[in-house]
N, C-alpha and C positions, 0 to 999 in steps of 0.2 A: 019873506026870509026867513028860514029849518034855526033853528037851536049849534052854537055854533058857528055859527060863523063869520066871515070879520069884512070890515065893513074900510077900505081904506079912497080914499081921497089926493089929489096931490097936493093939497094944501096942507092936512090936517094928522098923514101918516092913515093907522090900520085904529078901528075898534072895534072889540073887540061886545059881538052880543049874549058871550057869557056872559059879560058881568063888566062893567063901569073901568072895563080899561082902557089903556090906548098906549099909543106907541107909532117909533116912527124908524126907517133906513136911514135918515139921518142925527144927530148926535145932540143937537139941539136946535128945534126949530119952531119956529114961529108961534107955530099953533098950541105947545105944548104949558104956557100960561094959560092959556082960556079955556084948553079941557080941563085940566087941572082944577081953577078956577070956578066950571061946571062941577062938578066932584066926577072926574075921573082920576085913575090912579094910574101916572106912570107908570110904563112899566122900561125900564135904560136896560143898559145891555151885561148892564150885568147881574141883572135880577133874571132880562131874559135868557141866559145863559144857563143856569141853576138847571139841575136834573134831576128831575121827581121823579124816586120810583117808587111802587107800592099800589102803581094805582088802577093794572088790568085795561089802558085801553089800547084797544087796537089803530093801530097807524097803518095801513096796506098789508092790512095782512097778519102781521107782527104785535104780540103786545111785546114792548120790549119800557125802558128809562125812559123819558122824551122831555126833552126843552124846557121852562115856561115858556117861552115863547113859539115853542109849537102848538102846546095845548090851545094858547088862549087866540090864538092868528093863523093857523094855517088848515085849518079846514073849509078853507074857500080856497089853497092854491096859494095866499096871501101871506107867508112867515115872512116874518125879517128874519134876514140872515139868513145865513145854512141851520136846516134840522138835524137833530139827532141822526144818524142812522139805524138803524133798528136791528136788535143783538146786541 
């Protein structure tokens, strides 16, 4: 698996291979406490929605500020929630 891919499972949500980050499409999945106990940092909806500027990451051919969820989980097309539009 290439760096930057997200791993998804129906029960555990999404785990980023960029670091020890996890999230899910639902607000409070049963997997959250287990993943946090295993040392993963839970990315909640408020954190996921933060726009990060200044990284100059190419996203579908454009360089634009991107949301945390896009940066951590989108590389395999599995970003939870809507991604920030380029530009």
